[in-house]
C-alpha positions in Angstrom: -37.3 -59.1 -2.1 -34.2 -58.5 -0.5 -34.6 -61.8 2.1 -33.5 -61.2 6.0 -32.9 -64.8 6.1 -29.3 -65.5 6.9 -28.4 -62.0 7.7 -26.6 -60.4 10.0 -28.9 -58.0 12.0 -28.3 -54.9 14.5 -31.3 -53.1 16.3 -30.3 -49.6 18.8 -32.5 -49.2 21.1 -33.5 -52.3 21.5 -34.2 -52.6 25.4 -37.1 -50.4 24.2 -40.9 -51.4 23.8 -40.2 -51.3 19.7 -37.2 -53.7 20.3 -38.5 -56.5 22.0 -40.9 -57.5 20.4 -38.8 -57.3 17.3 -36.7 -59.4 18.4 -39.2 -61.7 19.9 -39.9 -62.1 16.4 -36.7 -62.2 14.3 -36.2 -64.6 16.4 -39.5 -66.6 16.3 -39.4 -65.7 12.1 -36.4 -64.7 10.3 -33.8 -67.1 10.1 -30.7 -64.7 11.5 -27.2 -65.2 11.3 -26.9 -63.3 13.8 -29.1 -60.9 16.1 -26.9 -57.5 17.4 -28.8 -55.8 20.0 -27.0 -52.5 20.9 -28.6 -50.4 23.8 -26.9 -48.5 26.5 -28.7 -49.5 30.0 -27.2 -52.6 31.6 -30.5 -52.9 33.3 -33.0 -53.9 31.1 -29.9 -55.5 28.8 -30.0 -58.0 32.2 -33.6 -58.1 31.9 -34.4 -59.1 28.9 -31.4 -61.2 28.5 -33.7 -63.6 31.2 -36.5 -62.9 28.7 -34.5 -63.3 26.0 -31.4 -65.4 25.0 -30.3 -67.4 22.2 -27.1 -68.4 20.7 -27.7 -66.3 18.3 -28.8 -63.4 19.8 -25.9 -60.3 21.6 -26.7 -58.2 23.5 -24.4 -54.9 23.4 -23.0 -52.0 25.9 -23.5 -48.5 23.8 -24.3 -45.5 23.0 -25.7 -44.3 19.6 -24.0 -40.6 20.2 -20.6 -42.7 20.3 -19.0 -43.4 16.7 -16.6 -45.3 17.9 -18.5 -47.9 19.6 -20.9 -47.8 17.0 -18.0 -48.1 14.4 -16.6 -52.3 16.7 -20.3 -53.0 16.6 -21.0 -52.8 12.8 -18.6 -55.4 12.1 -19.9 -57.6 9.9 -24.0 -57.0 10.6 -26.1 -56.8 6.9 -29.1 -54.9 8.8 -29.2 -52.2 11.0 -32.6 -51.4 12.5 -32.2 -48.3 14.1 -35.4 -47.6 17.2 -32.9 -45.0 19.8 -34.1 -41.8 20.9 -35.5 -39.7 23.3 -39.2 -39.7 22.5 -41.1 -37.7 25.1 -42.2 -34.5 24.4 -42.0 -32.9 27.8 -38.4 -34.6 28.2 -37.4 -33.1 24.9 -39.2 -29.3 25.1 -36.7 -28.7 29.1 -33.0 -30.9 27.2 -33.2 -29.6 24.1 -29.5 -30.5 23.5 -29.6 -33.5 25.0 -32.8 -35.0 22.0 -30.0 -33.1 19.9 -27.3 -35.3 20.6 -29.1 -38.8 20.9 -31.6 -38.1 17.5 -29.8 -35.6 14.8 -25.8 -36.9 15.8 -26.2 -40.6 17.0 -28.0 -40.5 12.9 -24.8 -39.4 11.5 -23.3 -41.3 13.6 -25.3 -44.4 12.3 -24.9 -43.4 8.3 -20.9 -42.9 8.9 -20.5 -46.6 10.9 -23.1 -47.8 8.0 -20.8 -46.7 5.4 -18.2 -47.8 6.5 -18.7 -50.9 7.6 -21.1 -51.6 4.2 -23.7 -52.7 6.1 -26.4 -53.3 3.1 -29.7 -51.5 4.3 -30.3 -49.1 8.0 -33.9 -48.4 8.4 -34.6 -45.8 10.2 -38.2 -45.2 13.1 -39.3 -42.1 12.3 -42.7 -40.4 13.7 -45.7 -38.3 13.6 -44.4 -36.3 15.3 -41.6 -35.5 12.4 -44.7 -34.6 10.4 -44.3 -30.5 10.4 -43.3 -29.9 14.2 -43.7 -28.1 16.3 -41.5 -29.8 19.3 -38.0 -30.4 20.1 -38.2 -34.5 19.4 -40.7 -34.0 16.0 -38.1 -31.9 14.4 -34.8 -33.3 15.7 -36.4 -36.9 14.1 -37.1 -35.1 10.9 -33.8 -33.9 10.7 -33.2 -37.5 11.2 -35.3 -38.4 9.0 -33.2 -36.1 6.0 -30.3 -36.9 7.2 -31.3 -41.1 6.9 -32.9 -40.2 2.9 -29.7 -38.2 2.6 -27.6 -40.8 3.3 -28.1 -42.8 -0.1 -26.1 -40.1 -1.0 -23.3 -40.2 1.5 -23.4 -43.8 0.9 -22.3 -43.3 -3.2 -21.3 -46.0 -5.9 -21.4 -48.1 -2.0 -24.2 -50.6 -1.5 -25.5 -49.2 1.8 -29.3 -48.0 1.3 -31.3 -46.1 4.0 -34.7 -45.8 3.7 -37.0 -44.8 7.0 -40.9 -46.0 9.4 -43.4 -43.4 10.1 -45.9 -44.5 12.5 -48.1 -43.3 14.9 -49.0 -44.1 19.0 -48.4 -47.6 19.5 -51.4 -49.1 21.9 -50.0 -49.5 25.3 -46.9 -48.6 24.7 -44.2 -47.3 28.3 -45.0 -43.8 28.6 -48.6 -43.6 26.6 -52.0 -42.9 26.9 -53.3 -45.7 27.7 -51.5 -46.8 30.4 -51.4 -43.5 32.1 -54.8 -43.2 32.0 -54.9 -47.5 33.2 -52.7 -46.1 35.9 -55.5 -43.1 37.2 -58.4 -44.8 36.7 -58.6 -46.6 40.3 -58.4 -43.1 41.0 -62.2 -41.6 39.4 -60.3 -39.5 37.5 -59.0 -38.9 34.5 -56.7 -35.5 33.0 -57.5 -34.7 29.3 -56.0 -32.6 27.8 -57.6 -31.3 25.2 -61.6 -33.2 24.0 -61.1 -32.7 20.2 -57.7 -33.8 20.4 -56.7 -37.2 17.5 -54.0 -39.5 17.3 -53.1 -42.2 14.9 -53.2 -45.9 17.0 -51.0 -49.5 15.5 -50.3 -52.3 17.9 -46.4 -53.0 18.1 -47.5 -56.1 16.5 -48.1 -54.7 13.8 -45.4 -51.7 13.7 -43.3 -54.7 13.9 -44.7 -56.8 10.7 -44.2 -53.6 9.0 -40.5 -52.6 10.1 -39.6 -55.9 8.3 -41.7 -55.6 5.3 -39.8 -52.0 4.9 -37.0 -53.8 5.0 -37.8 -56.5 2.7 -39.0 -53.6 -0.2 -36.7 -50.9 -0.1 -34.3 -49.5 -2.5 -32.8 -46.5 -0.7 -34.4 -43.1 -0.1 -38.0 -43.9 1.4 -40.6 -43.0 3.6 -42.8 -45.7 4.4 -46.2 -44.6 6.4 -48.8 -47.2 7.1 -52.7 -46.7 6.5 -53.8 -47.4 10.1 -56.9 -45.7 12.4 -57.1 -42.7 14.3 -59.1 -42.5 17.7 -60.7 -39.3 19.6 -59.3 -39.4 23.5 -62.9 -39.1 25.1 -63.6 -42.2 23.0 -60.1 -43.6 23.9 -61.0 -42.2 27.5 -65.0 -44.2 27.3 -63.3 -47.6 26.2 -60.2 -48.2 28.8 -62.3 -46.4 32.1 -66.0 -45.8 31.6 -66.6 -45.0 35.1 -64.1 -41.7 35.2 -65.1 -38.1 35.4 -62.5 -36.2 32.7 -60.9 -33.2 33.9 -60.0 -31.2 31.3 -56.1 -29.5 31.8 -55.0 -28.1 28.4 -52.6 -29.4 25.9 -49.1 -29.4 27.9 -46.1 -28.0 26.2 -45.1 -28.8 22.4 -47.9 -31.0 22.0 -50.6 -30.8 19.3 -54.2 -31.0 18.9 -54.2 -33.7 16.3 -51.1 -35.2 14.4 -49.9 -35.4 10.8 -48.3 -38.3 9.2 -48.2 -37.3 5.4 -48.4 -33.3 5.4 -49.5 -31.4 1.6 -46.1 -30.3 1.0 -45.2 -33.4 0.7 -48.5 -35.0 -1.4 -46.7 -34.1 -4.5 -43.9 -37.3 -3.7 -46.0 -39.7 -2.4 -47.4 -42.9 -3.8 -50.2 -44.8 -2.9 -50.7 -48.7 -1.6 -52.7 -51.3 -0.7 -52.0 -50.7 3.2 -49.5 -47.7 3.1 -47.8 -44.8 1.4 -45.2 -43.4 -0.3 -42.9 -40.7 1.0 -40.2 -40.3 -2.4 -36.7 -37.9 -2.2 -36.6 -35.1 -4.4 -33.8 -36.7 -5.9 -34.3 -38.7 -9.2 -32.4 -41.9 -8.0 -33.2 -44.4 -11.2 -33.5 -47.1 -8.3 -36.8 -45.4 -7.4 -38.4 -45.7 -11.2 -40.6 -48.6 -10.3 -41.6 -46.1 -7.8 -43.7 -43.9 -10.7 -45.3 -46.1 -11.7 -47.5 -45.5 -8.1 -50.6 -43.5 -8.0 -49.4 -39.8 -6.8 -51.1 -38.8 -3.6 -53.8 -35.3 -5.3 -50.9 -31.8 -3.7 -53.8 -30.9 -1.2 -53.7 -34.5 0.0 -52.9 -34.4 4.4 -53.3 -37.8 5.8 -53.4 -36.5 9.2 -55.4 -37.9 12.6 -58.3 -36.2 12.4 -59.4 -36.9 8.6 -58.6 -40.0 8.6 -61.4 -42.5 7.2 -60.4 -45.1 8.8 -61.4 -45.0 12.5 -60.5 -47.0 15.7 -63.8 -48.0 18.0 -64.3 -48.4 21.7 -64.9 -52.5 20.7 -61.8 -52.4 18.5 -59.7 -50.5 21.2 -61.0 -54.0 23.5 -60.6 -55.8 20.8 -57.0 -54.8 21.0 -56.6 -54.7 24.4 -56.7 -58.4 25.2 -54.1 -59.3 23.0 -51.1 -56.5 23.2 -49.3 -56.5 26.6 -49.5 -52.7 28.4 -46.5 -52.0 30.0 -45.9 -49.4 32.5 -42.5 -46.8 33.2 -41.1 -43.6 30.7 -40.7 -44.4 27.3 -37.0 -46.6 26.3 
């Protein structure tokens, strides 16, 4: 297992929901030599710095679209967590060029800077929307995932290794349905896209813990998918606001009825672990040999939110909400 102790770590998109929780957890638990937050909004950095500051913590202004800034920021960095993205589905549908610049070209810039500066490990955050994508956001993140896996080829004889984490909706994160429902609860009515809709759910802390674990165990080329529960949108709505009436408004542009994290076409390359699935690349890399001892998914397997064997109950959701902070405002 790779040890993060004494390492210098940089996180892109570090002022977002995931980034803030990751930084707080890293400062408390990881005993890093240095932790760098790279993001493009000086106000968010200022506000974050009032709550999270340490002599081992640095805040850098910069954008993943800017390769020169990344080359400067990656000097002396051992590990990169890539969390920066344009991720609002409707916004990406209307502004596809901007999503491509950040999510695809930004990924290429991260890969090149990491290889050139001898970064040891890069773990990129993906999304369930990247599996069989039907929207611009999902398509750009699928492309990003492919780039990071191929980054291990571009690295050649260098030590830099790349892997990806893919998980579902985060309970209480900015821009997600839970804070939206909480805000609309006072009106007495909740807009429901489709009563059949299901989604995977994970807490912010569970996501952070999973990412840290994947950094420590990755060897390069993996796409890690945690085994997490699903929930139907109607159960979610009635758990959050049982007194509200529902307005069926229809699925938004670029939205799916159900989400998939392991498509059937990837099943043949997917191995099963106790708490996760690992989608392996089609390349026959020697360092992936240990994974070949693990059981593989059936070729017809599909890890989808509507056929999941784990479901979140209303009581479990209430318990989760008691232990998470629900953030308002657009996602960062």
